[in-house]
TIVO-2410 file (N, C-alpha, C; in nm, 3 decimals):
# residues 177
REC num residu      c1      c2      c3 atome chaine
REC   1      M  -0.793  -1.735   1.195     N      A
REC   1      M  -0.648  -1.721   1.211    CA      A
REC   1      M  -0.617  -1.662   1.345     C      A
REC   2      N  -0.516  -1.713   1.415     N      A
REC   2      N  -0.478  -1.655   1.552    CA      A
REC   2      N  -0.387  -1.538   1.528     C      A
REC   3      S  -0.445  -1.419   1.527     N      A
REC   3      S  -0.361  -1.300   1.502    CA      A
REC   3      S  -0.292  -1.252   1.628     C      A
REC   4      N  -0.311  -1.316   1.744     N      A
REC   4      N  -0.242  -1.276   1.873    CA      A
REC   4      N  -0.105  -1.322   1.874     C      A
REC   5      A  -0.068  -1.427   1.797     N      A
REC   5      A   0.064  -1.481   1.800    CA      A
REC   5      A   0.167  -1.385   1.724     C      A
REC   6      K   0.129  -1.333   1.617     N      A
REC   6      K   0.213  -1.246   1.539    CA      A
REC   6      K   0.140  -1.111   1.507     C      A
REC   7      K   0.209  -1.005   1.472     N      A
REC   7      K   0.146  -0.880   1.441    CA      A
REC   7      K   0.168  -0.862   1.286     C      A
REC   8      Y   0.054  -0.835   1.217     N      A
REC   8      Y   0.053  -0.829   1.066    CA      A
REC   8      Y   0.046  -0.684   1.026     C      A
REC   9      L   0.114  -0.649   0.918     N      A
REC   9      L   0.098  -0.523   0.842    CA      A
REC   9      L   0.062  -0.559   0.701     C      A
REC  10      I  -0.035  -0.500   0.650     N      A
REC  10      I  -0.067  -0.512   0.507    CA      A
REC  10      I  -0.029  -0.380   0.439     C      A
REC  11      A   0.084  -0.365   0.383     N      A
REC  11      A   0.131  -0.248   0.318    CA      A
REC  11      A   0.113  -0.263   0.167     C      A
REC  12      Y   0.043  -0.167   0.108     N      A
REC  12      Y   0.017  -0.185  -0.039    CA      A
REC  12      Y   0.010  -0.052  -0.103     C      A
REC  13      Y   0.042  -0.061  -0.245     N      A
REC  13      Y   0.030   0.043  -0.335    CA      A
REC  13      Y  -0.080   0.004  -0.421     C      A
REC  14      S  -0.178   0.101  -0.444     N      A
REC  14      S  -0.289   0.078  -0.534    CA      A
REC  14      S  -0.332   0.201  -0.604     C      A
REC  15      R  -0.377   0.187  -0.724     N      A
REC  15      R  -0.409   0.302  -0.803    CA      A
REC  15      R  -0.558   0.300  -0.843     C      A
REC  16      R  -0.626   0.410  -0.784     N      A
REC  16      R  -0.771   0.426  -0.823    CA      A
REC  16      R  -0.773   0.502  -0.962     C      A
REC  17      G  -0.891   0.516  -1.003     N      A
REC  17      G  -0.902   0.595  -1.135    CA      A
REC  17      G  -0.892   0.499  -1.255     C      A
REC  18      E  -0.838   0.561  -1.366     N      A
REC  18      E  -0.829   0.482  -1.487    CA      A
REC  18      E  -0.731   0.365  -1.472     C      A
REC  19      N  -0.779   0.244  -1.501     N      A
REC  19      N  -0.698   0.126  -1.484    CA      A
REC  19      N  -0.732   0.025  -1.607     C      A
REC  20      Y  -0.648  -0.055  -1.643     N      A
REC  20      Y  -0.677  -0.164  -1.736    CA      A
REC  20      Y  -0.745  -0.272  -1.658     C      A
REC  21      F  -0.862  -0.306  -1.704     N      A
REC  21      F  -0.955  -0.390  -1.624    CA      A
REC  21      F  -1.039  -0.481  -1.711     C      A
REC  22      N  -1.013  -0.611  -1.713     N      A
REC  22      N  -1.081  -0.703  -1.804    CA      A
REC  22      N  -1.073  -0.665  -1.949     C      A
REC  23      G  -0.966  -0.621  -2.004     N      A
REC  23      G  -0.950  -0.596  -2.141    CA      A
REC  23      G  -0.980  -0.452  -2.180     C      A
REC  24      S  -1.023  -0.368  -2.088     N      A
REC  24      S  -1.046  -0.227  -2.135    CA      A
REC  24      S  -1.010  -0.121  -2.022     C      A
REC  25      I  -1.002   0.000  -2.057     N      A
REC  25      I  -0.986   0.105  -1.959    CA      A
REC  25      I  -1.108   0.135  -1.883     C      A
REC  26      T  -1.096   0.129  -1.748     N      A
REC  26      T  -1.212   0.150  -1.662    CA      A
REC  26      T  -1.179   0.246  -1.549     C      A
REC  27      D  -1.272   0.317  -1.505     N      A
REC  27      D  -1.244   0.417  -1.394    CA      A
REC  27      D  -1.288   0.341  -1.270     C      A
REC  28      L  -1.180   0.310  -1.181     N      A
REC  28      L  -1.216   0.239  -1.055    CA      A
REC  28      L  -1.215   0.328  -0.934     C      A
REC  29      K  -1.318   0.312  -0.857     N      A
REC  29      K  -1.332   0.398  -0.742    CA      A
REC  29      K  -1.229   0.354  -0.631     C      A
REC  30      V  -1.208   0.211  -0.629     N      A
REC  30      V  -1.099   0.158  -0.540    CA      A
REC  30      V  -1.015   0.072  -0.632     C      A
REC  31      G  -0.883   0.088  -0.603     N      A
REC  31      G  -0.795   0.012  -0.681    CA      A
REC  31      G  -0.792  -0.139  -0.661     C      A
REC  32      N  -0.764  -0.220  -0.754     N      A
REC  32      N  -0.767  -0.365  -0.742    CA      A
REC  32      N  -0.679  -0.420  -0.629     C      A
REC  33      T  -0.562  -0.359  -0.607     N      A
REC  33      T  -0.474  -0.406  -0.503    CA      A
REC  33      T  -0.535  -0.372  -0.363     C      A
REC  34      E  -0.597  -0.251  -0.361     N      A
REC  34      E  -0.659  -0.210  -0.230    CA      A
REC  34      E  -0.769  -0.310  -0.201     C      A
REC  35      V  -0.846  -0.357  -0.293     N      A
REC  35      V  -0.952  -0.457  -0.273    CA      A
REC  35      V  -0.898  -0.579  -0.210     C      A
REC  36      V  -0.792  -0.636  -0.260     N      A
REC  36      V  -0.722  -0.753  -0.205    CA      A
REC  36      V  -0.667  -0.722  -0.065     C      A
REC  37      A  -0.610  -0.609  -0.051     N      A
REC  37      A  -0.552  -0.571   0.087    CA      A
REC  37      A  -0.662  -0.581   0.186     C      A
REC  38      G  -0.773  -0.530   0.158     N      A
REC  38      G  -0.889  -0.532   0.250    CA      A
REC  38      G  -0.935  -0.682   0.288     C      A
REC  39      M  -0.925  -0.766   0.188     N      A
REC  39      M  -0.952  -0.908   0.210    CA      A
REC  39      M  -0.842  -0.966   0.316     C      A
REC  40      I  -0.727  -0.939   0.292     N      A
REC  40      I  -0.620  -0.991   0.375    CA      A
REC  40      I  -0.638  -0.932   0.520     C      A
REC  41      Q  -0.672  -0.803   0.518     N      A
REC  41      Q  -0.695  -0.747   0.662    CA      A
REC  41      Q  -0.813  -0.817   0.728     C      A
REC  42      N  -0.913  -0.849   0.655     N      A
REC  42      N  -1.040  -0.916   0.716    CA      A
REC  42      N  -0.993  -1.053   0.773     C      A
REC  43      I  -0.904  -1.114   0.709     N      A
REC  43      I  -0.864  -1.259   0.740    CA      A
REC  43      I  -0.754  -1.257   0.858     C      A
REC  44      T  -0.662  -1.165   0.851     N      A
REC  44      T  -0.551  -1.153   0.958    CA      A
REC  44      T  -0.580  -1.063   1.073     C      A
REC  45      G  -0.660  -0.974   1.049     N      A
REC  45      G  -0.681  -0.868   1.156    CA      A
REC  45      G  -0.564  -0.770   1.153     C      A
REC  46      G  -0.477  -0.769   1.050     N      A
REC  46      G  -0.364  -0.690   1.049    CA      A
REC  46      G  -0.391  -0.537   1.025     C      A
REC  47      D  -0.289  -0.464   1.035     N      A
REC  47      D  -0.303  -0.313   1.008    CA      A
REC  47      D  -0.273  -0.282   0.865     C      A
REC  48      L  -0.356  -0.186   0.811     N      A
REC  48      L  -0.335  -0.144   0.668    CA      A
REC  48      L  -0.244  -0.020   0.666     C      A
REC  49      F  -0.161  -0.020   0.566     N      A
REC  49      F  -0.086   0.095   0.536    CA      A
REC  49      F  -0.072   0.123   0.383     C      A
REC  50      H  -0.138   0.226   0.342     N      A
REC  50      H  -0.140   0.258   0.195    CA      A
REC  50      H  -0.017   0.338   0.162     C      A
REC  51      I   0.070   0.283   0.069     N      A
REC  51      I   0.186   0.343   0.028    CA      A
REC  51      I   0.143   0.452  -0.088     C      A
REC  52      E   0.168   0.575  -0.067     N      A
REC  52      E   0.122   0.677  -0.144    CA      A
REC  52      E   0.252   0.772  -0.178     C      A
REC  53      T   0.241   0.824  -0.304     N      A
REC  53      T   0.349   0.917  -0.342    CA      A
REC  53      T   0.311   1.061  -0.327     C      A
REC  54      V   0.415   1.144  -0.295     N      A
REC  54      V   0.398   1.290  -0.282    CA      A
REC  54      V   0.341   1.344  -0.417     C      A
REC  55      K   0.410   1.309  -0.526     N      A
REC  55      K   0.368   1.356  -0.657    CA      A
REC  55      K   0.276   1.251  -0.716     C      A
REC  56      A   0.157   1.294  -0.745     N      A
REC  56      A   0.056   1.193  -0.792    CA      A
REC  56      A   0.085   1.157  -0.944     C      A
REC  57      Y   0.049   1.041  -0.975     N      A
REC  57      Y   0.070   0.991  -1.113    CA      A
REC  57      Y  -0.049   1.067  -1.195     C      A
REC  58      P  -0.029   1.068  -1.324     N      A
REC  58      P  -0.133   1.131  -1.411    CA      A
REC  58      P  -0.268   1.063  -1.398     C      A
REC  59      K  -0.370   1.127  -1.434     N      A
REC  59      K  -0.506   1.064  -1.413    CA      A
REC  59      K  -0.531   0.958  -1.517     C      A
REC  60      G  -0.471   0.970  -1.640     N      A
REC  60      G  -0.495   0.885  -1.749    CA      A
REC  60      G  -0.410   0.753  -1.736     C      A
REC  61      Y  -0.468   0.642  -1.768     N      A
REC  61      Y  -0.401   0.512  -1.760    CA      A
REC  61      Y  -0.273   0.520  -1.848     C      A
REC  62      T  -0.285   0.546  -1.974     N      A
REC  62      T  -0.165   0.547  -2.066    CA      A
REC  62      T  -0.059   0.636  -2.020     C      A
REC  63      E  -0.093   0.766  -1.974     N      A
REC  63      E   0.010   0.853  -1.926    CA      A
REC  63      E   0.080   0.794  -1.800     C      A
REC  64      T   0.003   0.727  -1.720     N      A
REC  64      T   0.068   0.663  -1.594    CA      A
REC  64      T   0.159   0.560  -1.635     C      A
REC  65      T   0.123   0.473  -1.735     N      A
REC  65      T   0.208   0.367  -1.768    CA      A
REC  65      T   0.342   0.420  -1.824     C      A
REC  66      N   0.326   0.528  -1.895     N      A
REC  66      N   0.444   0.592  -1.955    CA      A
REC  66      N   0.538   0.648  -1.845     C      A
REC  67      V   0.489   0.709  -1.745     N      A
REC  67      V   0.560   0.762  -1.632    CA      A
REC  67      V   0.628   0.642  -1.559     C      A
REC  68      A   0.545   0.537  -1.536     N      A
REC  68      A   0.597   0.426  -1.471    CA      A
REC  68      A   0.716   0.358  -1.545     C      A
REC  69      K   0.706   0.343  -1.680     N      A
REC  69      K   0.819   0.293  -1.757    CA      A
REC  69      K   0.943   0.386  -1.739     C      A
REC  70      D   0.928   0.518  -1.744     N      A
REC  70      D   1.037   0.612  -1.724    CA      A
REC  70      D   1.096   0.593  -1.589     C      A
REC  71      E   1.009   0.574  -1.483     N      A
REC  71      E   1.064   0.558  -1.341    CA      A
REC  71      E   1.145   0.427  -1.344     C      A
REC  72      L   1.099   0.326  -1.401     N      A
REC  72      L   1.175   0.201  -1.396    CA      A
REC  72      L   1.308   0.206  -1.460     C      A
REC  73      R   1.312   0.265  -1.584     N      A
REC  73      R   1.435   0.284  -1.655    CA      A
REC  73      R   1.535   0.369  -1.574     C      A
REC  74      A   1.480   0.468  -1.503     N      A
REC  74      A   1.574   0.565  -1.420    CA      A
REC  74      A   1.600   0.507  -1.283     C      A
REC  75      D   1.534   0.392  -1.255     N      A
REC  75      D   1.556   0.328  -1.116    CA      A
REC  75      D   1.521   0.440  -1.015     C      A
REC  76      A   1.410   0.510  -1.038     N      A
REC  76      A   1.360   0.621  -0.954    CA      A
REC  76      A   1.312   0.565  -0.823     C      A
REC  77      R   1.310   0.654  -0.715     N      A
REC  77      R   1.258   0.628  -0.590    CA      A
REC  77      R   1.157   0.739  -0.553     C      A
REC  78      P   1.035   0.739  -0.597     N      A
REC  78      P   0.946   0.853  -0.566    CA      A
REC  78      P   0.928   0.866  -0.422     C      A
REC  79      E   0.927   0.994  -0.378     N      A
REC  79      E   0.900   1.034  -0.236    CA      A
REC  79      E   0.757   0.984  -0.202     C      A
REC  80      L   0.742   0.925  -0.078     N      A
REC  80      L   0.630   0.887  -0.019    CA      A
REC  80      L   0.571   0.988   0.078     C      A
REC  81      T   0.433   0.976   0.103     N      A
REC  81      T   0.371   1.079   0.185    CA      A
REC  81      T   0.384   1.048   0.331     C      A
REC  82      G   0.403   0.923   0.359     N      A
REC  82      G   0.399   0.879   0.506    CA      A
REC  82      G   0.491   0.765   0.533     C      A
REC  83      R   0.506   0.734   0.663     N      A
REC  83      R   0.589   0.627   0.715    CA      A
REC  83      R   0.503   0.538   0.816     C      A
REC  84      V   0.546   0.414   0.819     N      A
REC  84      V   0.491   0.333   0.926    CA      A
REC  84      V   0.577   0.366   1.052     C      A
REC  85      T   0.526   0.419   1.154     N      A
REC  85      T   0.601   0.475   1.267    CA      A
REC  85      T   0.638   0.362   1.357     C      A
REC  86      N   0.574   0.256   1.358     N      A
REC  86      N   0.606   0.146   1.450    CA      A
REC  86      N   0.635   0.009   1.376     C      A
REC  87      M   0.723   0.020   1.280     N      A
REC  87      M   0.750  -0.093   1.197    CA      A
REC  87      M   0.811  -0.211   1.278     C      A
REC  88      D   0.894  -0.172   1.372     N      A
REC  88      D   0.951  -0.285   1.462    CA      A
REC  88      D   0.850  -0.366   1.523     C      A
REC  89      D   0.728  -0.326   1.530     N      A
REC  89      D   0.627  -0.396   1.608    CA      A
REC  89      D   0.573  -0.517   1.516     C      A
REC  90      Y   0.598  -0.512   1.390     N      A
REC  90      Y   0.526  -0.606   1.294    CA      A
REC  90      Y   0.630  -0.728   1.270     C      A
REC  91      D   0.572  -0.845   1.269     N      A
REC  91      D   0.645  -0.965   1.235    CA      A
REC  91      D   0.639  -1.007   1.094     C      A
REC  92      V   0.508  -0.991   1.033     N      A
REC  92      V   0.484  -1.028   0.909    CA      A
REC  92      V   0.422  -0.906   0.827     C      A
REC  93      I   0.480  -0.884   0.710     N      A
REC  93      I   0.441  -0.776   0.624    CA      A
REC  93      I   0.379  -0.841   0.497     C      A
REC  94      F   0.252  -0.825   0.470     N      A
REC  94      F   0.195  -0.856   0.340    CA      A
REC  94      F   0.223  -0.730   0.253     C      A
REC  95      L   0.274  -0.758   0.141     N      A
REC  95      L   0.321  -0.640   0.046    CA      A
REC  95      L   0.249  -0.649  -0.079     C      A
REC  96      G   0.160  -0.550  -0.107     N      A
REC  96      G   0.082  -0.555  -0.223    CA      A
REC  96      G   0.105  -0.447  -0.322     C      A
REC  97      Y   0.084  -0.482  -0.457     N      A
REC  97      Y   0.111  -0.382  -0.562    CA      A
REC  97      Y   0.057  -0.434  -0.691     C      A
REC  98      P   0.042  -0.350  -0.788     N      A
REC  98      P   0.001  -0.397  -0.908    CA      A
REC  98      P   0.125  -0.436  -0.995     C      A
REC  99      N   0.135  -0.517  -1.081     N      A
REC  99      N   0.244  -0.547  -1.163    CA      A
REC  99      N   0.263  -0.440  -1.269     C      A
REC 100      W   0.373  -0.360  -1.266     N      A
REC 100      W   0.393  -0.262  -1.363    CA      A
REC 100      W   0.526  -0.295  -1.430     C      A
REC 101      W   0.515  -0.317  -1.563     N      A
REC 101      W   0.632  -0.350  -1.637    CA      A
REC 101      W   0.726  -0.461  -1.579     C      A
REC 102      G   0.657  -0.564  -1.529     N      A
REC 102      G   0.719  -0.677  -1.494    CA      A
REC 102      G   0.770  -0.690  -1.343     C      A
REC 103      T   0.740  -0.585  -1.271     N      A
REC 103      T   0.777  -0.584  -1.125    CA      A
REC 103      T   0.682  -0.485  -1.048     C      A
REC 104      M   0.729  -0.445  -0.931     N      A
REC 104      M   0.655  -0.353  -0.854    CA      A
REC 104      M   0.661  -0.213  -0.900     C      A
REC 105      P   0.568  -0.125  -0.875     N      A
REC 105      P   0.589   0.015  -0.900    CA      A
REC 105      P   0.699   0.067  -0.820     C      A
REC 106      M   0.768   0.167  -0.865     N      A
REC 106      M   0.884   0.221  -0.803    CA      A
REC 106      M   0.862   0.277  -0.660     C      A
REC 107      P   0.737   0.330  -0.621     N      A
REC 107      P   0.714   0.358  -0.489    CA      A
REC 107      P   0.727   0.252  -0.389     C      A
REC 108      V   0.695   0.126  -0.438     N      A
REC 108      V   0.713   0.008  -0.358    CA      A
REC 108      V   0.862  -0.015  -0.315     C      A
REC 109      F   0.942   0.015  -0.419     N      A
REC 109      F   1.082   0.006  -0.393    CA      A
REC 109      F   1.128   0.101  -0.285     C      A
REC 110      T   1.074   0.233  -0.298     N      A
REC 110      T   1.105   0.337  -0.197    CA      A
REC 110      T   1.063   0.280  -0.060     C      A
REC 111      F   0.947   0.224  -0.050     N      A
REC 111      F   0.895   0.174   0.078    CA      A
REC 111      F   0.984   0.062   0.133     C      A
REC 112      L   1.032  -0.032   0.044     N      A
REC 112      L   1.113  -0.139   0.098    CA      A
REC 112      L   1.251  -0.087   0.143     C      A
REC 113      E   1.304   0.014   0.078     N      A
REC 113      E   1.436   0.065   0.108    CA      A
REC 113      E   1.428   0.171   0.231     C      A
REC 114      S   1.308   0.200   0.282     N      A
REC 114      S   1.288   0.292   0.391    CA      A
REC 114      S   1.293   0.224   0.534     C      A
REC 115      Y   1.303   0.097   0.537     N      A
REC 115      Y   1.297   0.025   0.667    CA      A
REC 115      Y   1.400  -0.084   0.664     C      A
REC 116      D   1.427  -0.134   0.789     N      A
REC 116      D   1.504  -0.257   0.802    CA      A
REC 116      D   1.413  -0.377   0.815     C      A
REC 117      F   1.405  -0.458   0.726     N      A
REC 117      F   1.324  -0.580   0.731    CA      A
REC 117      F   1.394  -0.699   0.768     C      A
REC 118      S   1.518  -0.691   0.831     N      A
REC 118      S   1.587  -0.799   0.884    CA      A
REC 118      S   1.500  -0.885   0.971     C      A
REC 119      W   1.499  -1.014   0.948     N      A
REC 119      W   1.436  -1.120   1.030    CA      A
REC 119      W   1.279  -1.106   1.033     C      A
REC 120      K   1.221  -1.022   0.936     N      A
REC 120      K   1.081  -1.017   0.918    CA      A
REC 120      K   1.046  -1.103   0.807     C      A
REC 121      T   0.912  -1.138   0.805     N      A
REC 121      T   0.860  -1.216   0.692    CA      A
REC 121      T   0.786  -1.135   0.604     C      A
REC 122      I   0.821  -1.134   0.469     N      A
REC 122      I   0.745  -1.048   0.372    CA      A
REC 122      I   0.669  -1.153   0.281     C      A
REC 123      I   0.537  -1.110   0.259     N      A
REC 123      I   0.455  -1.197   0.182    CA      A
REC 123      I   0.396  -1.118   0.063     C      A
REC 124      P   0.453  -1.126  -0.068     N      A
REC 124      P   0.394  -1.046  -0.163    CA      A
REC 124      P   0.254  -1.088  -0.226     C      A
REC 125      F   0.174  -0.991  -0.262     N      A
REC 125      F   0.059  -1.023  -0.341    CA      A
REC 125      F   0.051  -0.911  -0.446     C      A
REC 126      C   0.007  -0.943  -0.563     N      A
REC 126      C  -0.002  -0.846  -0.671    CA      A
REC 126      C  -0.130  -0.863  -0.754     C      A
REC 127      T  -0.160  -0.760  -0.813     N      A
REC 127      T  -0.278  -0.761  -0.918    CA      A
REC 127      T  -0.212  -0.737  -1.049     C      A
REC 128      H  -0.266  -0.802  -1.150     N      A
REC 128      H  -0.216  -0.787  -1.285    CA      A
REC 128      H  -0.327  -0.812  -1.389     C      A
REC 129      E  -0.295  -0.795  -1.510     N      A
REC 129      E  -0.397  -0.827  -1.619    CA      A
REC 129      E  -0.326  -0.926  -1.716     C      A
REC 130      G  -0.241  -1.016  -1.669     N      A
REC 130      G  -0.186  -1.125  -1.747    CA      A
REC 130      G  -0.046  -1.148  -1.721     C      A
REC 131      S   0.030  -1.060  -1.640     N      A
REC 131      S   0.168  -1.080  -1.634    CA      A
REC 131      S   0.210  -1.143  -1.491     C      A
REC 132      G   0.118  -1.180  -1.407     N      A
REC 132      G   0.149  -1.255  -1.283    CA      A
REC 132      G   0.238  -1.161  -1.186     C      A
REC 133      L   0.325  -1.233  -1.124     N      A
REC 133      L   0.411  -1.165  -1.023    CA      A
REC 133      L   0.536  -1.112  -1.095     C      A
REC 134      G   0.555  -1.151  -1.215     N      A
REC 134      G   0.680  -1.097  -1.296    CA      A
REC 134      G   0.798  -1.135  -1.218     C      A
REC 135      R   0.893  -1.044  -1.202     N      A
REC 135      R   1.015  -1.063  -1.122    CA      A
REC 135      R   1.012  -0.998  -0.987     C      A
REC 136      S   0.897  -0.957  -0.946     N      A
REC 136      S   0.883  -0.883  -0.822    CA      A
REC 136      S   0.932  -0.962  -0.699     C      A
REC 137      E   0.904  -1.094  -0.690     N      A
REC 137      E   0.952  -1.169  -0.574    CA      A
REC 137      E   1.107  -1.160  -0.562     C      A
REC 138      Q   1.177  -1.173  -0.679     N      A
REC 138      Q   1.326  -1.165  -0.685    CA      A
REC 138      Q   1.365  -1.030  -0.642     C      A
REC 139      D   1.294  -0.926  -0.697     N      A
REC 139      D   1.329  -0.783  -0.654    CA      A
REC 139      D   1.316  -0.755  -0.503     C      A
REC 140      I   1.212  -0.825  -0.445     N      A
REC 140      I   1.185  -0.809  -0.300    CA      A
REC 140      I   1.306  -0.870  -0.225     C      A
REC 141      R   1.337  -0.995  -0.269     N      A
REC 141      R   1.452  -1.068  -0.203    CA      A
REC 141      R   1.586  -0.989  -0.225     C      A
REC 142      K   1.600  -0.921  -0.324     N      A
REC 142      K   1.728  -0.844  -0.350    CA      A
REC 142      K   1.724  -0.723  -0.256     C      A
REC 143      A   1.610  -0.647  -0.247     N      A
REC 143      A   1.601  -0.533  -0.168    CA      A
REC 143      A   1.607  -0.555  -0.018     C      A
REC 144      C   1.556  -0.683   0.027     N      A
REC 144      C   1.542  -0.718   0.159    CA      A
REC 144      C   1.607  -0.852   0.188     C      A
REC 145      S   1.744  -0.846   0.165     N      A
REC 145      S   1.813  -0.970   0.166    CA      A
REC 145      S   1.807  -1.047   0.308     C      A
REC 146      K   1.779  -0.976   0.409     N      A
REC 146      K   1.779  -1.048   0.544    CA      A
REC 146      K   1.633  -1.079   0.583     C      A
REC 147      A   1.547  -1.058   0.502     N      A
REC 147      A   1.409  -1.100   0.530    CA      A
REC 147      A   1.378  -1.233   0.474     C      A
REC 148      K   1.272  -1.294   0.537     N      A
REC 148      K   1.222  -1.420   0.481    CA      A
REC 148      K   1.109  -1.379   0.386     C      A
REC 149      V   1.124  -1.408   0.249     N      A
REC 149      V   1.023  -1.379   0.163    CA      A
REC 149      V   0.948  -1.506   0.115     C      A
REC 150      L   0.819  -1.515   0.146     N      A
REC 150      L   0.736  -1.629   0.115    CA      A
REC 150      L   0.686  -1.614  -0.025     C      A
REC 151      S   0.631  -1.730  -0.076     N      A
REC 151      S   0.572  -1.728  -0.207    CA      A
REC 151      S   0.443  -1.637  -0.216     C      A
REC 152      G   0.445  -1.552  -0.305     N      A
REC 152      G   0.321  -1.458  -0.327    CA      A
REC 152      G   0.215  -1.521  -0.405     C      A
REC 153      V   0.118  -1.436  -0.414     N      A
REC 153      V  -0.003  -1.471  -0.500    CA      A
REC 153      V  -0.023  -1.357  -0.598     C      A
REC 154      A  -0.061  -1.399  -0.719     N      A
REC 154      A  -0.099  -1.297  -0.825    CA      A
REC 154      A  -0.244  -1.315  -0.860     C      A
REC 155      I  -0.310  -1.207  -0.855     N      A
REC 155      I  -0.457  -1.207  -0.871    CA      A
REC 155      I  -0.487  -1.112  -0.996     C      A
REC 156      R  -0.564  -1.158  -1.093     N      A
REC 156      R  -0.591  -1.083  -1.200    CA      A
REC 156      R  -0.684  -0.979  -1.156     C      A
REC 157      G  -0.643  -0.852  -1.189     N      A
REC 157      G  -0.718  -0.737  -1.135    CA      A
REC 157      G  -0.865  -0.731  -1.166     C      A
REC 158      G  -0.904  -0.778  -1.286     N      A
REC 158      G  -1.047  -0.791  -1.317    CA      A
REC 158      G  -1.121  -0.885  -1.228     C      A
REC 159      S  -1.050  -0.972  -1.163     N      A
REC 159      S  -1.120  -1.071  -1.067    CA      A
REC 159      S  -1.094  -1.040  -0.922     C      A
REC 160      S  -1.026  -0.929  -0.896     N      A
REC 160      S  -0.993  -0.898  -0.759    CA      A
REC 160      S  -1.115  -0.899  -0.659     C      A
REC 161      A  -1.222  -0.843  -0.701     N      A
REC 161      A  -1.346  -0.834  -0.625    CA      A
REC 161      A  -1.402  -0.971  -0.586     C      A
REC 162      S  -1.377  -1.068  -0.674     N      A
REC 162      S  -1.434  -1.207  -0.649    CA      A
REC 162      S  -1.329  -1.296  -0.605     C      A
REC 163      S  -1.210  -1.255  -0.552     N      A
REC 163      S  -1.104  -1.344  -0.516    CA      A
REC 163      S  -1.099  -1.386  -0.370     C      A
REC 164      Q  -1.206  -1.362  -0.291     N      A
REC 164      Q  -1.190  -1.394  -0.147    CA      A
REC 164      Q  -1.156  -1.528  -0.117     C      A
REC 165      S  -1.217  -1.637  -0.195     N      A
REC 165      S  -1.176  -1.776  -0.154    CA      A
REC 165      S  -1.025  -1.805  -0.191     C      A
REC 166      L  -0.980  -1.739  -0.302     N      A
REC 166      L  -0.845  -1.770  -0.339    CA      A
REC 166      L  -0.752  -1.707  -0.241     C      A
REC 167      V  -0.785  -1.588  -0.194     N      A
REC 167      V  -0.704  -1.521  -0.094    CA      A
REC 167      V  -0.703  -1.602   0.039     C      A
REC 168      S  -0.814  -1.649   0.075     N      A
REC 168      S  -0.825  -1.732   0.205    CA      A
REC 168      S  -0.750  -1.856   0.193     C      A
REC 169      E  -0.757  -1.923   0.084     N      A
REC 169      E  -0.686  -2.056   0.064    CA      A
REC 169      E  -0.533  -2.023   0.060     C      A
REC 170      W  -0.492  -1.919   0.003     N      A
REC 170      W  -0.350  -1.883  -0.007    CA      A
REC 170      W  -0.298  -1.857   0.132     C      A
REC 171      I  -0.369  -1.780   0.212     N      A
REC 171      I  -0.322  -1.749   0.343    CA      A
REC 171      I  -0.315  -1.878   0.426     C      A
REC 172      D  -0.413  -1.961   0.425     N      A
REC 172      D  -0.418  -2.092   0.493    CA      A
REC 172      D  -0.294  -2.166   0.459     C      A
REC 173      K  -0.261  -2.170   0.327     N      A
REC 173      K  -0.143  -2.256   0.296    CA      A
REC 173      K  -0.009  -2.195   0.340     C      A
REC 174      L  -0.006  -2.067   0.372     N      A
REC 174      L   0.115  -2.005   0.416    CA      A
REC 174      L   0.152  -2.054   0.556     C      A
REC 175      N   0.060  -2.089   0.632     N      A
REC 175      N   0.075  -2.148   0.773    CA      A
REC 175      N   0.158  -2.048   0.846     C      A
REC 176      I   0.115  -1.924   0.869     N      A
REC 176      I   0.197  -1.810   0.930    CA      A
REC 176      I   0.140  -1.792   1.066     C      A
REC 177      S   0.035  -1.846   1.113     N      A
REC 177      S  -0.028  -1.809   1.245    CA      A
REC 177      S   0.047  -1.883   1.358     C      A
***
């Protein structure tokens, strides 16, 4: 891929620790979405930005899903620990997240509402354990109405580590270079 033509950012939210993985709760040293973000970086040469919250989610998987459901119901915007200081430099933003309750985790909404994405290209990718992209692409289009949002890819979390060829094929089909 010719990464000199455009500048890529891979912004992602990923959860380490207890996660639902291939049908059971497993302690992950690296979150599924972070694994895929690294693959995208290797292909595009883009810069990584980890979306992180000031207030950490609970360590337990079930407790985290309960907090996530409450945040979704409240339309919460959790505070983030950092910002992309040079967002204007990026043409294409790969946006990664796990599917929580049919859409993105609320910190990803905070991220999207923190910048002007007018005239940028946003390309979603998510990890899940059966729910695909849910309504996240529509939510991104709503939050970033002046951005071009391309079709995303949904990768089963339990298969994230072995999804290199799927990710490569998806990026090739996007024809973004």
